C-alpha positions in Angstrom: -63.9 17.5 -54.5 -67.0 19.7 -54.2 -64.9 22.7 -53.1 -62.7 22.3 -56.3 -65.9 22.4 -58.4 -67.0 25.6 -56.7 -63.6 27.2 -57.4 -63.8 26.2 -61.1 -67.4 27.4 -61.3 -66.5 30.8 -59.7 -64.2 31.5 -62.7 -66.6 30.2 -65.4 -67.0 32.6 -68.3 -63.8 34.5 -67.3 -61.2 35.0 -69.9 -58.0 33.1 -69.0 -59.4 31.4 -65.9 -56.6 28.8 -65.4 -54.1 30.9 -63.3 -56.8 32.3 -61.0 -58.2 28.8 -60.5 -54.8 27.4 -59.7 -54.0 30.2 -57.3 -57.4 29.6 -55.5 -56.7 25.9 -55.4 -53.2 26.4 -54.0 -54.6 28.8 -51.4 -57.5 26.5 -50.4 -55.7 23.1 -50.3 -52.0 24.1 -49.9 -51.1 22.3 -53.2 -52.4 21.4 -56.6 -52.8 17.6 -56.7 -52.9 15.4 -59.8 -56.6 14.8 -59.1 -57.1 18.6 -59.1 -55.2 18.9 -62.3 -57.4 16.3 -64.0 -60.6 18.0 -62.7 -59.5 21.5 -63.7 -58.5 20.2 -67.2 -61.9 18.6 -67.6 -63.7 21.7 -66.3 -61.9 24.0 -68.7 -61.8 21.6 -71.6 -58.0 21.5 -71.6 -55.7 18.6 -71.7 -54.1 17.4 -68.5 -50.7 18.2 -70.0 -51.7 21.8 -70.6 -52.7 22.3 -67.0 -49.7 20.3 -65.7 -47.4 22.5 -67.8 -48.7 25.6 -66.2 -48.5 24.1 -62.7 -44.9 22.9 -63.2 -43.8 26.2 -64.8 -44.7 28.5 -61.9 -42.8 28.1 -58.6 -45.9 29.1 -56.5 -47.7 25.9 -57.2 -46.8 22.7 -55.3 -47.8 19.1 -55.8 -48.0 18.4 -52.1 -49.0 20.4 -49.0 -46.3 21.7 -46.7 -47.6 22.7 -43.2 -44.6 24.9 -42.5 -45.0 28.7 -42.7 -43.3 30.2 -45.7 -40.9 33.1 -45.8 -40.4 34.3 -49.4 -36.9 35.9 -49.6 -36.2 38.3 -52.5 -33.1 37.4 -54.3 -33.4 39.8 -57.2 -30.6 42.0 -58.3 -31.5 45.0 -56.2 -31.7 42.9 -53.0 -28.5 41.2 -54.0 -26.8 44.6 -54.3 -28.0 45.2 -50.7 -26.6 42.0 -49.3 -29.4 39.4 -49.4 -27.0 36.6 -50.4 -24.9 37.1 -47.2 -28.2 37.1 -45.2 -29.4 33.9 -46.9 -26.1 32.2 -46.3 -26.1 33.1 -42.6 -29.6 31.7 -42.0 -29.6 28.6 -39.9 -31.0 25.5 -41.4 -34.8 25.5 -41.0 -37.0 22.5 -40.4 -39.9 24.5 -39.1 -40.0 27.4 -41.7 -39.8 27.0 -45.4 -37.6 29.7 -47.0 -38.5 30.2 -50.7 -36.6 32.3 -53.2 -38.6 34.9 -55.1 -37.3 37.3 -57.7 -38.6 40.8 -57.0 -41.2 41.8 -54.5 -41.2 45.4 -55.8 -39.4 46.7 -52.8 -36.1 47.4 -54.5 -35.4 50.7 -52.7 -35.8 49.2 -49.3 -34.2 45.8 -49.7 -33.3 43.2 -48.8 -36.9 42.2 -48.4 -39.1 39.2 -47.7 -42.8 38.4 -47.8 -44.7 36.4 -45.1 -48.4 35.8 -45.4 -48.7 38.6 -47.9 -47.0 41.1 -45.6 -43.8 42.7 -46.8 -40.8 43.0 -44.5 -38.1 45.5 -45.7 -34.6 46.7 -44.8 -33.7 43.3 -43.5 -30.5 42.7 -41.7 -29.3 39.6 -40.0 -31.0 40.4 -36.7 -34.3 41.3 -38.4 -34.3 38.2 -40.6 -33.5 35.9 -37.8 -36.2 37.4 -35.6 -38.7 37.0 -38.5 -37.8 33.4 -38.9 -38.0 32.7 -35.2 -41.4 34.4 -35.0 -42.6 32.0 -37.7 -41.2 28.9 -36.1 
């Protein structure tokens, strides 16, 4: 777990390093394993329970890697008012794309919106959303 040690060391001396470390670990490995939790806890002089509590609280952290591409679909109130629930209900079941719910992408005036690989997609309708999912699959 040399790479994990490098990630922890990169945030040494930083105030509040836990979340940045967890984000880097999730990005690097696709998940935050129990071994990583132990190693992070040791590196930050925290209990394993403290680190696990943060990992389990935030929906962005996963305990196992999922090779599927991820589409983060905004289900906040503004996107709900613009019809995201009907779009989500009409999406065909996906085995090749993971559709995650997020609450607010900050694109309220141009919703419904989604995020794929850090790139926002706005003003989604059924055709645009289906095309986006197909492009990922």
